C-alpha positions as CSV (number, residue, x, y, z in Angstrom):
1,M,-4.0,-47.4,-13.9
2,K,-0.7,-45.3,-14.9
3,T,-4.0,-44.0,-16.7
4,I,-5.9,-42.4,-14.9
5,L,-2.8,-40.6,-12.6
6,Y,-1.6,-39.6,-15.5
7,I,-4.9,-37.9,-16.1
8,V,-4.7,-37.3,-12.5
9,W,-1.7,-34.9,-12.6
10,A,-2.4,-32.9,-16.1
11,L,-5.5,-31.7,-13.8
12,F,-3.8,-30.6,-11.2
13,V,-0.8,-29.2,-13.8
14,A,-3.9,-27.0,-15.7
15,A,-5.4,-26.3,-12.3
16,T,-1.9,-25.7,-11.2
17,I,-1.5,-23.7,-14.3
18,F,-4.3,-21.6,-14.2
19,S,-3.9,-20.4,-10.4
20,L,-0.1,-18.9,-11.4
21,V,-1.8,-17.1,-14.3
22,Y,-4.2,-15.5,-12.6
23,A,-1.8,-14.7,-9.9
24,A,1.0,-13.5,-11.9
25,R,-2.1,-10.9,-13.8
26,R,-3.0,-9.5,-10.1
27,T,0.5,-8.7,-9.6
28,K,1.6,-7.2,-13.0
29,R,-2.1,-5.3,-12.5
30,Q,-1.0,-4.1,-9.1
31,Q,2.2,-3.4,-10.3
32,Q,0.6,-1.2,-12.9
33,Q,-1.5,0.7,-11.7
34,M,1.0,1.3,-9.1
35,A,3.5,2.9,-11.1
36,A,1.0,5.4,-12.6
37,W,0.2,6.8,-9.0
38,P,1.4,9.0,-6.4
39,K,4.0,7.6,-3.6
40,A,4.1,8.5,0.0
41,Q,5.1,7.3,3.3
42,A,2.4,5.9,5.5
43,T,3.0,5.9,9.1
44,V,2.0,1.8,10.0
45,T,-0.2,2.2,13.6
46,G,-0.3,-1.5,13.7
47,S,-1.4,-4.3,12.5
48,A,-4.7,-6.9,12.0
49,T,-4.0,-11.0,11.6
50,G,-4.1,-13.9,9.9
51,W,-3.0,-17.8,9.3
52,T,-1.3,-19.1,6.6
53,I,-2.6,-22.3,5.6
54,G,-0.9,-25.6,6.3
55,A,-1.4,-27.1,3.7
56,G,0.1,-30.7,3.4
57,G,0.7,-31.3,7.2
58,S,2.5,-28.6,7.8
59,S,1.7,-26.1,11.2
60,R,-0.6,-23.4,10.3
61,N,1.9,-19.8,11.4
62,L,0.5,-16.7,12.7
63,R,0.8,-13.3,10.3
64,Y,1.2,-9.8,9.9
65,Y,-0.8,-7.2,7.6
66,P,0.2,-3.7,8.8
67,T,-2.8,-1.1,8.6
68,Y,-1.5,2.1,8.3
69,Q,-1.7,6.1,8.0
70,F,-0.8,8.4,5.5
71,M,-1.1,12.3,4.5
72,G,-2.9,13.2,1.4
73,P,-2.6,15.5,-1.7
74,Q,-4.7,17.9,0.9
75,G,-3.2,17.2,3.8
76,T,-6.3,14.6,4.8
77,L,-5.7,11.3,7.1
78,F,-5.7,8.6,4.5
79,M,-5.7,5.2,6.5
80,G,-5.4,1.8,4.9
81,K,-4.6,-2.0,5.0
82,S,-1.8,-4.1,3.5
83,E,-1.7,-6.8,1.7
84,I,1.4,-7.7,2.1
85,S,1.7,-10.4,5.2
86,A,4.8,-10.1,7.5
87,V,6.1,-13.4,10.0
88,E,7.5,-10.7,12.9
89,Q,4.8,-7.5,13.7
90,P,5.7,-4.7,12.3
91,A,6.1,-1.7,15.1
92,P,3.4,1.5,15.3
93,G,5.2,4.4,14.1
94,S,7.6,2.8,11.2
95,L,6.9,4.1,8.7
96,I,6.3,2.1,4.8
97,E,5.6,3.3,1.7
98,V,2.7,3.1,0.0
99,A,0.7,4.1,-3.4
100,Y,-2.3,5.6,-3.9
101,N,-4.8,6.4,-6.8
102,P,-4.7,10.5,-6.8
103,A,-8.6,10.0,-7.6
104,N,-9.4,8.2,-4.3
105,P,-7.1,7.9,-1.6
106,N,-8.5,6.0,-0.3
107,E,-7.8,3.0,-2.6
108,S,-4.0,2.5,-1.9
109,L,-1.2,0.4,-1.9
110,Q,1.8,-0.4,-0.3
111,V,5.0,-0.6,-2.7
112,S,6.8,-4.2,-2.3
113,S,9.0,-6.5,-4.2
114,E,7.3,-9.3,-3.4
115,P,4.6,-10.4,-5.1
116,R,6.8,-10.3,-7.8
117,T,9.5,-12.4,-5.7
118,V,7.4,-15.0,-4.1
119,M,5.9,-16.0,-7.6
120,G,8.9,-16.3,-9.8
121,C,9.6,-18.7,-6.8
122,L,6.2,-20.1,-6.8
123,I,6.6,-20.9,-10.6
124,A,10.0,-22.3,-10.0
125,F,8.8,-24.4,-7.6
126,F,5.3,-26.2,-9.3
127,A,7.7,-26.5,-12.8
128,V,10.0,-29.3,-10.6
129,F,7.0,-30.3,-9.3
130,A,5.6,-30.4,-12.2
131,V,8.5,-32.4,-13.5
132,V,9.0,-35.1,-11.0
133,S,5.4,-36.6,-10.2
134,F,5.4,-36.6,-14.0
135,W,8.0,-38.7,-13.8
136,F,6.8,-40.7,-10.5
137,I,4.2,-42.1,-12.2
138,G,5.8,-43.4,-15.1
139,V,8.3,-45.3,-12.9
140,F,5.6,-46.6,-10.3
141,P,4.9,-49.9,-10.0
142,L,2.0,-50.6,-10.4
143,G,-0.1,-54.3,-9.5
């Protein structure tokens, strides 16, 4: 029975590592891409709403994704929606920094260090969780 638990643990750890590597690469690719893009101050126009997953029996929480507009290089107005969520609804008229693709200003991303911080916390959490669950399987009394 413990062999089955170790196999399930290994599959879980492998899937988690795969997901974290994928997310870290995506975040790094976006950060590198944004580093070369020009920056602009954008005005928050409102927000789109979404819900957290509520995994593990936790309650779902409402999240807000700012929508914004900014002036492009020739004075053209462009709009976008942030991929970075917030717990509180952003105030319309407030300013955020965005980076935009000079070849296609319709493609823009909010500048923030939050995705890297979240990735660091997730990696630490899952590392501790993997070690503790491996230990727990070893001491779990079976029949």
